[in-house]
mmCIF file of the N, C-alpha and C atoms, coordinates in Angstrom:
data_MODEL
# 
_entry.id   MODEL 
# 
loop_
_atom_site.group_PDB 
_atom_site.id 
_atom_site.type_symbol 
_atom_site.label_atom_id 
_atom_site.label_alt_id 
_atom_site.label_comp_id 
_atom_site.label_asym_id 
_atom_site.label_entity_id 
_atom_site.label_seq_id 
_atom_site.pdbx_PDB_ins_code 
_atom_site.Cartn_x 
_atom_site.Cartn_y 
_atom_site.Cartn_z 
_atom_site.occupancy 
_atom_site.B_iso_or_equiv 
_atom_site.pdbx_formal_charge 
_atom_site.auth_seq_id 
_atom_site.auth_comp_id 
_atom_site.auth_asym_id 
_atom_site.auth_atom_id 
_atom_site.pdbx_PDB_model_num 
ATOM 1   N N  . MET A 1 1  ? -21.113 4.822   14.833 1.00 0.00 ? 1  MET A N  1 
ATOM 2   C CA . MET A 1 1  ? -20.731 3.555   14.768 1.00 0.00 ? 1  MET A CA 1 
ATOM 3   C C  . MET A 1 1  ? -19.376 3.337   14.199 1.00 0.00 ? 1  MET A C  1 
ATOM 4   N N  . ALA A 1 2  ? -18.739 4.250   13.934 1.00 0.00 ? 2  ALA A N  1 
ATOM 5   C CA . ALA A 1 2  ? -17.387 3.962   13.300 1.00 0.00 ? 2  ALA A CA 1 
ATOM 6   C C  . ALA A 1 2  ? -16.496 3.441   14.525 1.00 0.00 ? 2  ALA A C  1 
ATOM 7   N N  . THR A 1 3  ? -16.513 4.015   15.524 1.00 0.00 ? 3  THR A N  1 
ATOM 8   C CA . THR A 1 3  ? -15.505 3.540   16.826 1.00 0.00 ? 3  THR A CA 1 
ATOM 9   C C  . THR A 1 3  ? -15.615 2.083   16.945 1.00 0.00 ? 3  THR A C  1 
ATOM 10  N N  . PRO A 1 4  ? -16.658 1.488   17.121 1.00 0.00 ? 4  PRO A N  1 
ATOM 11  C CA . PRO A 1 4  ? -16.772 -0.028  17.426 1.00 0.00 ? 4  PRO A CA 1 
ATOM 12  C C  . PRO A 1 4  ? -16.054 -0.742  16.239 1.00 0.00 ? 4  PRO A C  1 
ATOM 13  N N  . HIS A 1 5  ? -16.358 -0.504  14.913 1.00 0.00 ? 5  HIS A N  1 
ATOM 14  C CA . HIS A 1 5  ? -15.763 -0.985  13.901 1.00 0.00 ? 5  HIS A CA 1 
ATOM 15  C C  . HIS A 1 5  ? -14.172 -0.805  13.736 1.00 0.00 ? 5  HIS A C  1 
ATOM 16  N N  . MET A 1 6  ? -13.941 0.479   13.820 1.00 0.00 ? 6  MET A N  1 
ATOM 17  C CA . MET A 1 6  ? -12.329 0.760   14.110 1.00 0.00 ? 6  MET A CA 1 
ATOM 18  C C  . MET A 1 6  ? -11.683 -0.090  15.083 1.00 0.00 ? 6  MET A C  1 
ATOM 19  N N  . ALA A 1 7  ? -12.248 -0.103  16.428 1.00 0.00 ? 7  ALA A N  1 
ATOM 20  C CA . ALA A 1 7  ? -11.675 -0.803  17.406 1.00 0.00 ? 7  ALA A CA 1 
ATOM 21  C C  . ALA A 1 7  ? -11.436 -2.166  17.242 1.00 0.00 ? 7  ALA A C  1 
ATOM 22  N N  . ALA A 1 8  ? -12.537 -2.760  16.683 1.00 0.00 ? 8  ALA A N  1 
ATOM 23  C CA . ALA A 1 8  ? -12.463 -4.269  16.317 1.00 0.00 ? 8  ALA A CA 1 
ATOM 24  C C  . ALA A 1 8  ? -11.384 -4.508  15.302 1.00 0.00 ? 8  ALA A C  1 
ATOM 25  N N  . THR A 1 9  ? -11.154 -3.823  14.226 1.00 0.00 ? 9  THR A N  1 
ATOM 26  C CA . THR A 1 9  ? -10.213 -4.019  13.275 1.00 0.00 ? 9  THR A CA 1 
ATOM 27  C C  . THR A 1 9  ? -8.808  -4.030  13.884 1.00 0.00 ? 9  THR A C  1 
ATOM 28  N N  . VAL A 1 10 ? -8.508  -2.803  14.705 1.00 0.00 ? 10 VAL A N  1 
ATOM 29  C CA . VAL A 1 10 ? -7.242  -2.690  15.309 1.00 0.00 ? 10 VAL A CA 1 
ATOM 30  C C  . VAL A 1 10 ? -7.151  -3.982  16.232 1.00 0.00 ? 10 VAL A C  1 
ATOM 31  N N  . ALA A 1 11 ? -8.013  -4.326  17.025 1.00 0.00 ? 11 ALA A N  1 
ATOM 32  C CA . ALA A 1 11 ? -7.799  -5.716  17.705 1.00 0.00 ? 11 ALA A CA 1 
ATOM 33  C C  . ALA A 1 11 ? -7.524  -6.856  16.717 1.00 0.00 ? 11 ALA A C  1 
ATOM 34  N N  . LEU A 1 12 ? -8.125  -7.123  15.597 1.00 0.00 ? 12 LEU A N  1 
ATOM 35  C CA . LEU A 1 12 ? -7.665  -8.087  14.701 1.00 0.00 ? 12 LEU A CA 1 
ATOM 36  C C  . LEU A 1 12 ? -6.570  -7.822  14.005 1.00 0.00 ? 12 LEU A C  1 
ATOM 37  N N  . ILE A 1 13 ? -6.077  -6.711  13.840 1.00 0.00 ? 13 ILE A N  1 
ATOM 38  C CA . ILE A 1 13 ? -4.677  -6.498  13.259 1.00 0.00 ? 13 ILE A CA 1 
ATOM 39  C C  . ILE A 1 13 ? -3.458  -6.935  14.420 1.00 0.00 ? 13 ILE A C  1 
ATOM 40  N N  . TRP A 1 14 ? -3.755  -6.248  15.452 1.00 0.00 ? 14 TRP A N  1 
ATOM 41  C CA . TRP A 1 14 ? -2.926  -6.468  16.649 1.00 0.00 ? 14 TRP A CA 1 
ATOM 42  C C  . TRP A 1 14 ? -2.734  -8.090  16.911 1.00 0.00 ? 14 TRP A C  1 
ATOM 43  N N  . SER A 1 15 ? -3.845  -8.915  16.917 1.00 0.00 ? 15 SER A N  1 
ATOM 44  C CA . SER A 1 15 ? -3.839  -10.254 16.860 1.00 0.00 ? 15 SER A CA 1 
ATOM 45  C C  . SER A 1 15 ? -3.089  -10.978 16.011 1.00 0.00 ? 15 SER A C  1 
ATOM 46  N N  . ARG A 1 16 ? -3.297  -10.395 14.691 1.00 0.00 ? 16 ARG A N  1 
ATOM 47  C CA . ARG A 1 16 ? -2.383  -11.137 13.610 1.00 0.00 ? 16 ARG A CA 1 
ATOM 48  C C  . ARG A 1 16 ? -1.129  -10.695 13.579 1.00 0.00 ? 16 ARG A C  1 
ATOM 49  N N  . SER A 1 17 ? -0.738  -9.533  14.101 1.00 0.00 ? 17 SER A N  1 
ATOM 50  C CA . SER A 1 17 ? 0.608   -9.039  14.141 1.00 0.00 ? 17 SER A CA 1 
ATOM 51  C C  . SER A 1 17 ? 1.005   -8.566  15.562 1.00 0.00 ? 17 SER A C  1 
ATOM 52  N N  . PRO A 1 18 ? 1.332   -9.299  16.333 1.00 0.00 ? 18 PRO A N  1 
ATOM 53  C CA . PRO A 1 18 ? 1.536   -8.756  17.930 1.00 0.00 ? 18 PRO A CA 1 
ATOM 54  C C  . PRO A 1 18 ? 2.808   -7.738  17.887 1.00 0.00 ? 18 PRO A C  1 
ATOM 55  N N  . GLY A 1 19 ? 3.680   -7.665  16.835 1.00 0.00 ? 19 GLY A N  1 
ATOM 56  C CA . GLY A 1 19 ? 4.544   -6.553  16.889 1.00 0.00 ? 19 GLY A CA 1 
ATOM 57  C C  . GLY A 1 19 ? 4.068   -5.198  16.695 1.00 0.00 ? 19 GLY A C  1 
ATOM 58  N N  . LEU A 1 20 ? 2.762   -5.111  16.131 1.00 0.00 ? 20 LEU A N  1 
ATOM 59  C CA . LEU A 1 20 ? 2.244   -3.641  16.007 1.00 0.00 ? 20 LEU A CA 1 
ATOM 60  C C  . LEU A 1 20 ? 1.390   -3.396  17.403 1.00 0.00 ? 20 LEU A C  1 
ATOM 61  N N  . ILE A 1 21 ? 1.480   -3.975  18.287 1.00 0.00 ? 21 ILE A N  1 
ATOM 62  C CA . ILE A 1 21 ? 0.552   -3.697  19.477 1.00 0.00 ? 21 ILE A CA 1 
ATOM 63  C C  . ILE A 1 21 ? 1.314   -2.483  20.236 1.00 0.00 ? 21 ILE A C  1 
ATOM 64  N N  . GLY A 1 22 ? 0.562   -1.457  20.439 1.00 0.00 ? 22 GLY A N  1 
ATOM 65  C CA . GLY A 1 22 ? 0.909   -0.176  20.880 1.00 0.00 ? 22 GLY A CA 1 
ATOM 66  C C  . GLY A 1 22 ? 1.634   0.727   19.889 1.00 0.00 ? 22 GLY A C  1 
ATOM 67  N N  . ASN A 1 23 ? 1.986   0.165   18.690 1.00 0.00 ? 23 ASN A N  1 
ATOM 68  C CA . ASN A 1 23 ? 2.651   0.956   17.805 1.00 0.00 ? 23 ASN A CA 1 
ATOM 69  C C  . ASN A 1 23 ? 1.502   1.710   17.099 1.00 0.00 ? 23 ASN A C  1 
ATOM 70  N N  . ILE A 1 24 ? 0.901   2.844   17.483 1.00 0.00 ? 24 ILE A N  1 
ATOM 71  C CA . ILE A 1 24 ? -0.033  3.557   16.896 1.00 0.00 ? 24 ILE A CA 1 
ATOM 72  C C  . ILE A 1 24 ? 0.372   4.126   15.458 1.00 0.00 ? 24 ILE A C  1 
ATOM 73  N N  . ALA A 1 25 ? 1.489   4.639   15.385 1.00 0.00 ? 25 ALA A N  1 
ATOM 74  C CA . ALA A 1 25 ? 1.845   5.255   14.033 1.00 0.00 ? 25 ALA A CA 1 
ATOM 75  C C  . ALA A 1 25 ? 1.897   4.188   12.972 1.00 0.00 ? 25 ALA A C  1 
ATOM 76  N N  . ALA A 1 26 ? 2.486   3.080   13.178 1.00 0.00 ? 26 ALA A N  1 
ATOM 77  C CA . ALA A 1 26 ? 2.309   1.810   12.218 1.00 0.00 ? 26 ALA A CA 1 
ATOM 78  C C  . ALA A 1 26 ? 0.943   1.365   11.927 1.00 0.00 ? 26 ALA A C  1 
ATOM 79  N N  . THR A 1 27 ? 0.096   1.239   13.025 1.00 0.00 ? 27 THR A N  1 
ATOM 80  C CA . THR A 1 27 ? -1.228  0.717   12.907 1.00 0.00 ? 27 THR A CA 1 
ATOM 81  C C  . THR A 1 27 ? -2.104  1.706   12.102 1.00 0.00 ? 27 THR A C  1 
ATOM 82  N N  . ARG A 1 28 ? -1.951  2.939   12.460 1.00 0.00 ? 28 ARG A N  1 
ATOM 83  C CA . ARG A 1 28 ? -2.718  4.179   11.699 1.00 0.00 ? 28 ARG A CA 1 
ATOM 84  C C  . ARG A 1 28 ? -2.429  4.117   10.198 1.00 0.00 ? 28 ARG A C  1 
ATOM 85  N N  . ASN A 1 29 ? -0.869  4.110   9.943  1.00 0.00 ? 29 ASN A N  1 
ATOM 86  C CA . ASN A 1 29 ? -0.490  3.880   8.523  1.00 0.00 ? 29 ASN A CA 1 
ATOM 87  C C  . ASN A 1 29 ? -1.189  2.841   7.742  1.00 0.00 ? 29 ASN A C  1 
ATOM 88  N N  . LEU A 1 30 ? -1.249  1.686   8.420  1.00 0.00 ? 30 LEU A N  1 
ATOM 89  C CA . LEU A 1 30 ? -1.658  0.341   7.920  1.00 0.00 ? 30 LEU A CA 1 
ATOM 90  C C  . LEU A 1 30 ? -3.292  0.674   7.649  1.00 0.00 ? 30 LEU A C  1 
ATOM 91  N N  . LEU A 1 31 ? -3.988  1.201   8.436  1.00 0.00 ? 31 LEU A N  1 
ATOM 92  C CA . LEU A 1 31 ? -5.341  1.666   8.399  1.00 0.00 ? 31 LEU A CA 1 
ATOM 93  C C  . LEU A 1 31 ? -5.721  2.633   7.145  1.00 0.00 ? 31 LEU A C  1 
ATOM 94  N N  . ASP A 1 32 ? -4.694  3.629   7.104  1.00 0.00 ? 32 ASP A N  1 
ATOM 95  C CA . ASP A 1 32 ? -4.785  4.695   6.121  1.00 0.00 ? 32 ASP A CA 1 
ATOM 96  C C  . ASP A 1 32 ? -4.596  3.991   4.846  1.00 0.00 ? 32 ASP A C  1 
ATOM 97  N N  . ASP A 1 33 ? -3.552  3.141   4.580  1.00 0.00 ? 33 ASP A N  1 
ATOM 98  C CA . ASP A 1 33 ? -3.009  2.645   3.389  1.00 0.00 ? 33 ASP A CA 1 
ATOM 99  C C  . ASP A 1 33 ? -4.087  1.773   2.837  1.00 0.00 ? 33 ASP A C  1 
ATOM 100 N N  . THR A 1 34 ? -4.874  0.976   3.522  1.00 0.00 ? 34 THR A N  1 
ATOM 101 C CA . THR A 1 34 ? -5.817  0.030   3.126  1.00 0.00 ? 34 THR A CA 1 
ATOM 102 C C  . THR A 1 34 ? -7.238  0.628   3.004  1.00 0.00 ? 34 THR A C  1 
ATOM 103 N N  . ALA A 1 35 ? -7.494  1.889   3.373  1.00 0.00 ? 35 ALA A N  1 
ATOM 104 C CA . ALA A 1 35 ? -8.810  2.644   3.391  1.00 0.00 ? 35 ALA A CA 1 
ATOM 105 C C  . ALA A 1 35 ? -9.188  2.911   1.956  1.00 0.00 ? 35 ALA A C  1 
ATOM 106 N N  . ILE A 1 36 ? -10.463 2.553   1.651  1.00 0.00 ? 36 ILE A N  1 
ATOM 107 C CA . ILE A 1 36 ? -10.960 2.901   0.159  1.00 0.00 ? 36 ILE A CA 1 
ATOM 108 C C  . ILE A 1 36 ? -11.335 4.265   -0.079 1.00 0.00 ? 36 ILE A C  1 
ATOM 109 N N  . ASP A 1 37 ? -10.637 4.955   -0.619 1.00 0.00 ? 37 ASP A N  1 
ATOM 110 C CA . ASP A 1 37 ? -10.946 6.376   -0.953 1.00 0.00 ? 37 ASP A CA 1 
ATOM 111 C C  . ASP A 1 37 ? -12.514 6.758   -1.457 1.00 0.00 ? 37 ASP A C  1 
ATOM 112 N N  . VAL A 1 38 ? -12.920 7.741   -0.744 1.00 0.00 ? 38 VAL A N  1 
ATOM 113 C CA . VAL A 1 38 ? -14.279 8.218   -1.138 1.00 0.00 ? 38 VAL A CA 1 
ATOM 114 C C  . VAL A 1 38 ? -14.037 9.738   -1.405 1.00 0.00 ? 38 VAL A C  1 
ATOM 115 N N  . SER A 1 39 ? -14.399 10.002  -2.720 1.00 0.00 ? 39 SER A N  1 
ATOM 116 C CA . SER A 1 39 ? -14.121 11.391  -3.157 1.00 0.00 ? 39 SER A CA 1 
ATOM 117 C C  . SER A 1 39 ? -15.488 12.281  -2.599 1.00 0.00 ? 39 SER A C  1 
ATOM 118 N N  . ASN A 1 40 ? -15.180 12.987  -1.707 1.00 0.00 ? 40 ASN A N  1 
ATOM 119 C CA . ASN A 1 40 ? -16.576 14.027  -1.370 1.00 0.00 ? 40 ASN A CA 1 
ATOM 120 C C  . ASN A 1 40 ? -15.932 15.267  -0.707 1.00 0.00 ? 40 ASN A C  1 
ATOM 121 N N  . LEU A 1 41 ? -15.760 16.193  -1.776 1.00 0.00 ? 41 LEU A N  1 
ATOM 122 C CA . LEU A 1 41 ? -15.292 17.609  -1.325 1.00 0.00 ? 41 LEU A CA 1 
ATOM 123 C C  . LEU A 1 41 ? -16.167 18.638  -0.821 1.00 0.00 ? 41 LEU A C  1 
ATOM 124 N N  . GLY A 1 42 ? -17.475 18.096  -0.504 1.00 0.00 ? 42 GLY A N  1 
ATOM 125 C CA . GLY A 1 42 ? -18.301 19.106  0.007  1.00 0.00 ? 42 GLY A CA 1 
ATOM 126 C C  . GLY A 1 42 ? -17.857 20.016  1.189  1.00 0.00 ? 42 GLY A C  1 
ATOM 127 N N  . CYS A 1 43 ? -16.924 19.497  1.928  1.00 0.00 ? 43 CYS A N  1 
ATOM 128 C CA . CYS A 1 43 ? -16.360 20.223  3.078  1.00 0.00 ? 43 CYS A CA 1 
ATOM 129 C C  . CYS A 1 43 ? -14.916 20.340  2.965  1.00 0.00 ? 43 CYS A C  1 
ATOM 130 N N  . GLY A 1 44 ? -14.353 20.372  1.722  1.00 0.00 ? 44 GLY A N  1 
ATOM 131 C CA . GLY A 1 44 ? -13.136 20.663  1.662  1.00 0.00 ? 44 GLY A CA 1 
ATOM 132 C C  . GLY A 1 44 ? -12.017 19.314  1.477  1.00 0.00 ? 44 GLY A C  1 
ATOM 133 N N  . GLY A 1 45 ? -10.888 19.556  1.215  1.00 0.00 ? 45 GLY A N  1 
ATOM 134 C CA . GLY A 1 45 ? -9.874  18.497  1.010  1.00 0.00 ? 45 GLY A CA 1 
ATOM 135 C C  . GLY A 1 45 ? -9.604  17.855  -0.100 1.00 0.00 ? 45 GLY A C  1 
ATOM 136 N N  . THR A 1 46 ? -9.070  16.751  -0.505 1.00 0.00 ? 46 THR A N  1 
ATOM 137 C CA . THR A 1 46 ? -8.737  16.057  -1.753 1.00 0.00 ? 46 THR A CA 1 
ATOM 138 C C  . THR A 1 46 ? -9.520  14.954  -1.512 1.00 0.00 ? 46 THR A C  1 
ATOM 139 N N  . ALA A 1 47 ? -9.504  14.303  -3.006 1.00 0.00 ? 47 ALA A N  1 
ATOM 140 C CA . ALA A 1 47 ? -10.366 12.956  -3.022 1.00 0.00 ? 47 ALA A CA 1 
ATOM 141 C C  . ALA A 1 47 ? -9.672  11.947  -2.218 1.00 0.00 ? 47 ALA A C  1 
ATOM 142 N N  . ASP A 1 48 ? -8.200  11.929  -1.898 1.00 0.00 ? 48 ASP A N  1 
ATOM 143 C CA . ASP A 1 48 ? -7.672  11.084  -1.041 1.00 0.00 ? 48 ASP A CA 1 
ATOM 144 C C  . ASP A 1 48 ? -7.656  11.310  0.687  1.00 0.00 ? 48 ASP A C  1 
ATOM 145 N N  . ASP A 1 49 ? -7.959  12.427  0.800  1.00 0.00 ? 49 ASP A N  1 
ATOM 146 C CA . ASP A 1 49 ? -7.960  12.873  2.599  1.00 0.00 ? 49 ASP A CA 1 
ATOM 147 C C  . ASP A 1 49 ? -9.056  13.951  2.440  1.00 0.00 ? 49 ASP A C  1 
ATOM 148 N N  . ASN A 1 50 ? -10.401 13.646  2.676  1.00 0.00 ? 50 ASN A N  1 
ATOM 149 C CA . ASN A 1 50 ? -11.168 14.985  2.550  1.00 0.00 ? 50 ASN A CA 1 
ATOM 150 C C  . ASN A 1 50 ? -11.908 14.935  4.160  1.00 0.00 ? 50 ASN A C  1 
ATOM 151 N N  . ASN A 1 51 ? -12.713 16.169  4.377  1.00 0.00 ? 51 ASN A N  1 
ATOM 152 C CA . ASN A 1 51 ? -13.178 16.429  5.588  1.00 0.00 ? 51 ASN A CA 1 
ATOM 153 C C  . ASN A 1 51 ? -14.574 15.605  5.796  1.00 0.00 ? 51 ASN A C  1 
ATOM 154 N N  . VAL A 1 52 ? -14.884 14.997  4.866  1.00 0.00 ? 52 VAL A N  1 
ATOM 155 C CA . VAL A 1 52 ? -16.235 14.190  5.103  1.00 0.00 ? 52 VAL A CA 1 
ATOM 156 C C  . VAL A 1 52 ? -15.584 12.696  5.634  1.00 0.00 ? 52 VAL A C  1 
ATOM 157 N N  . TRP A 1 53 ? -14.952 11.971  4.794  1.00 0.00 ? 53 TRP A N  1 
ATOM 158 C CA . TRP A 1 53 ? -14.461 10.445  4.865  1.00 0.00 ? 53 TRP A CA 1 
ATOM 159 C C  . TRP A 1 53 ? -13.329 10.615  5.537  1.00 0.00 ? 53 TRP A C  1 
ATOM 160 N N  . GLY A 1 54 ? -12.463 11.590  5.594  1.00 0.00 ? 54 GLY A N  1 
ATOM 161 C CA . GLY A 1 54 ? -11.043 11.512  6.127  1.00 0.00 ? 54 GLY A CA 1 
ATOM 162 C C  . GLY A 1 54 ? -10.245 10.625  5.136  1.00 0.00 ? 54 GLY A C  1 
ATOM 163 N N  . GLU A 1 55 ? -9.409  9.619   5.386  1.00 0.00 ? 55 GLU A N  1 
ATOM 164 C CA . GLU A 1 55 ? -8.547  8.870   4.818  1.00 0.00 ? 55 GLU A CA 1 
ATOM 165 C C  . GLU A 1 55 ? -9.493  7.980   3.879  1.00 0.00 ? 55 GLU A C  1 
ATOM 166 N N  . GLY A 1 56 ? -10.728 7.580   4.113  1.00 0.00 ? 56 GLY A N  1 
ATOM 167 C CA . GLY A 1 56 ? -11.570 6.821   3.366  1.00 0.00 ? 56 GLY A CA 1 
ATOM 168 C C  . GLY A 1 56 ? -12.542 5.857   4.115  1.00 0.00 ? 56 GLY A C  1 
ATOM 169 N N  . ARG A 1 57 ? -13.075 4.898   3.497  1.00 0.00 ? 57 ARG A N  1 
ATOM 170 C CA . ARG A 1 57 ? -13.904 4.040   4.048  1.00 0.00 ? 57 ARG A CA 1 
ATOM 171 C C  . ARG A 1 57 ? -13.124 2.783   4.609  1.00 0.00 ? 57 ARG A C  1 
ATOM 172 N N  . LEU A 1 58 ? -13.189 2.420   5.836  1.00 0.00 ? 58 LEU A N  1 
ATOM 173 C CA . LEU A 1 58 ? -12.554 1.352   6.577  1.00 0.00 ? 58 LEU A CA 1 
ATOM 174 C C  . LEU A 1 58 ? -12.708 -0.149  5.685  1.00 0.00 ? 58 LEU A C  1 
ATOM 175 N N  . ASP A 1 59 ? -11.523 -0.756  5.444  1.00 0.00 ? 59 ASP A N  1 
ATOM 176 C CA . ASP A 1 59 ? -11.404 -1.969  4.837  1.00 0.00 ? 59 ASP A CA 1 
ATOM 177 C C  . ASP A 1 59 ? -11.010 -2.834  5.691  1.00 0.00 ? 59 ASP A C  1 
ATOM 178 N N  . ALA A 1 60 ? -11.555 -3.421  6.592  1.00 0.00 ? 60 ALA A N  1 
ATOM 179 C CA . ALA A 1 60 ? -11.055 -4.352  7.650  1.00 0.00 ? 60 ALA A CA 1 
ATOM 180 C C  . ALA A 1 60 ? -10.198 -5.558  7.047  1.00 0.00 ? 60 ALA A C  1 
ATOM 181 N N  . PHE A 1 61 ? -10.885 -5.987  6.235  1.00 0.00 ? 61 PHE A N  1 
ATOM 182 C CA . PHE A 1 61 ? -10.414 -7.424  5.450  1.00 0.00 ? 61 PHE A CA 1 
ATOM 183 C C  . PHE A 1 61 ? -8.942  -7.137  5.054  1.00 0.00 ? 61 PHE A C  1 
ATOM 184 N N  . ALA A 1 62 ? -8.850  -6.063  4.065  1.00 0.00 ? 62 ALA A N  1 
ATOM 185 C CA . ALA A 1 62 ? -7.529  -5.462  3.527  1.00 0.00 ? 62 ALA A CA 1 
ATOM 186 C C  . ALA A 1 62 ? -6.428  -5.198  4.525  1.00 0.00 ? 62 ALA A C  1 
ATOM 187 N N  . ALA A 1 63 ? -6.910  -4.704  5.676  1.00 0.00 ? 63 ALA A N  1 
ATOM 188 C CA . ALA A 1 63 ? -5.914  -4.081  6.681  1.00 0.00 ? 63 ALA A CA 1 
ATOM 189 C C  . ALA A 1 63 ? -5.432  -5.340  7.450  1.00 0.00 ? 63 ALA A C  1 
ATOM 190 N N  . VAL A 1 64 ? -6.339  -6.314  7.879  1.00 0.00 ? 64 VAL A N  1 
ATOM 191 C CA . VAL A 1 64 ? -5.988  -7.450  8.637  1.00 0.00 ? 64 VAL A CA 1 
ATOM 192 C C  . VAL A 1 64 ? -4.949  -8.406  7.631  1.00 0.00 ? 64 VAL A C  1 
ATOM 193 N N  . GLN A 1 65 ? -5.370  -8.629  6.433  1.00 0.00 ? 65 GLN A N  1 
ATOM 194 C CA . GLN A 1 65 ? -4.570  -9.200  5.469  1.00 0.00 ? 65 GLN A CA 1 
ATOM 195 C C  . GLN A 1 65 ? -3.049  -8.662  5.270  1.00 0.00 ? 65 GLN A C  1 
ATOM 196 N N  . ARG A 1 66 ? -3.134  -7.149  5.407  1.00 0.00 ? 66 ARG A N  1 
ATOM 197 C CA . ARG A 1 66 ? -1.850  -6.903  5.229  1.00 0.00 ? 66 ARG A CA 1 
ATOM 198 C C  . ARG A 1 66 ? -0.950  -6.740  6.557  1.00 0.00 ? 66 ARG A C  1 
ATOM 199 N N  . ALA A 1 67 ? -1.579  -6.829  7.575  1.00 0.00 ? 67 ALA A N  1 
ATOM 200 C CA . ALA A 1 67 ? -0.672  -7.100  8.744  1.00 0.00 ? 67 ALA A CA 1 
ATOM 201 C C  . ALA A 1 67 ? 0.100   -8.260  8.727  1.00 0.00 ? 67 ALA A C  1 
ATOM 202 N N  . GLN A 1 68 ? 1.429   -8.274  9.052  1.00 0.00 ? 68 GLN A N  1 
ATOM 203 C CA . GLN A 1 68 ? 2.395   -9.246  9.007  1.00 0.00 ? 68 GLN A CA 1 
ATOM 204 C C  . GLN A 1 68 ? 2.374   -10.044 10.172 1.00 0.00 ? 68 GLN A C  1 
ATOM 205 N N  . PRO A 1 69 ? 2.113   -11.324 9.998  1.00 0.00 ? 69 PRO A N  1 
ATOM 206 C CA . PRO A 1 69 ? 2.091   -12.410 11.161 1.00 0.00 ? 69 PRO A CA 1 
ATOM 207 C C  . PRO A 1 69 ? 3.387   -12.419 11.655 1.00 0.00 ? 69 PRO A C  1 
ATOM 208 N N  . PRO A 1 70 ? 3.624   -12.841 12.930 1.00 0.00 ? 70 PRO A N  1 
ATOM 209 C CA . PRO A 1 70 ? 5.090   -13.125 13.404 1.00 0.00 ? 70 PRO A CA 1 
ATOM 210 C C  . PRO A 1 70 ? 5.717   -14.423 12.528 1.00 0.00 ? 70 PRO A C  1 
ATOM 211 N N  . PRO A 1 71 ? 6.996   -14.328 12.398 1.00 0.00 ? 71 PRO A N  1 
ATOM 212 C CA . PRO A 1 71 ? 7.566   -15.512 11.707 1.00 0.00 ? 71 PRO A CA 1 
ATOM 213 C C  . PRO A 1 71 ? 7.455   -16.928 12.567 1.00 0.00 ? 71 PRO A C  1 
ATOM 214 N N  . ILE A 1 72 ? 7.303   -17.806 11.774 1.00 0.00 ? 72 ILE A N  1 
ATOM 215 C CA . ILE A 1 72 ? 7.293   -19.149 12.423 1.00 0.00 ? 72 ILE A CA 1 
ATOM 216 C C  . ILE A 1 72 ? 8.483   -19.675 12.985 1.00 0.00 ? 72 ILE A C  1 
ATOM 217 N N  . THR A 1 73 ? 8.530   -20.050 14.251 1.00 0.00 ? 73 THR A N  1 
ATOM 218 C CA . THR A 1 73 ? 10.026  -20.600 14.696 1.00 0.00 ? 73 THR A CA 1 
ATOM 219 C C  . THR A 1 73 ? 9.644   -21.701 15.406 1.00 0.00 ? 73 THR A C  1 
ATOM 220 N N  . GLY A 1 74 ? 10.823  -22.470 15.681 1.00 0.00 ? 74 GLY A N  1 
ATOM 221 C CA . GLY A 1 74 ? 10.879  -23.498 16.522 1.00 0.00 ? 74 GLY A CA 1 
ATOM 222 C C  . GLY A 1 74 ? 10.540  -24.903 15.698 1.00 0.00 ? 74 GLY A C  1 
ATOM 223 N N  . ALA A 1 75 ? 10.068  -25.982 16.517 1.00 0.00 ? 75 ALA A N  1 
ATOM 224 C CA . ALA A 1 75 ? 9.793   -27.202 15.754 1.00 0.00 ? 75 ALA A CA 1 
ATOM 225 C C  . ALA A 1 75 ? 8.532   -27.326 14.842 1.00 0.00 ? 75 ALA A C  1 
ATOM 226 N N  . HIS A 1 76 ? 7.691   -26.059 14.887 1.00 0.00 ? 76 HIS A N  1 
ATOM 227 C CA . HIS A 1 76 ? 6.674   -26.136 13.947 1.00 0.00 ? 76 HIS A CA 1 
ATOM 228 C C  . HIS A 1 76 ? 6.818   -25.672 12.491 1.00 0.00 ? 76 HIS A C  1 
ATOM 229 N N  . GLN A 1 77 ? 8.267   -25.685 12.189 1.00 0.00 ? 77 GLN A N  1 
ATOM 230 C CA . GLN A 1 77 ? 8.513   -25.004 10.598 1.00 0.00 ? 77 GLN A CA 1 
ATOM 231 C C  . GLN A 1 77 ? 8.101   -25.967 9.763  1.00 0.00 ? 77 GLN A C  1 
# 
């Protein structure tokens, strides 16, 4: 069930920040930076990046909040 959650989070991020659409590296960095670390060294790795949880537990709210919305331009300023 991780895939639907990750796909939905990426859709929300790209909706908030259209400049990230298709920029896989920046999107991944955003997801990695906002993930909640889960220390489980049962299969190796480190507390920050292990072979059970990877970069950690997805924090969709933090990822979407950190995505930068496009600047407001035109008459609506």
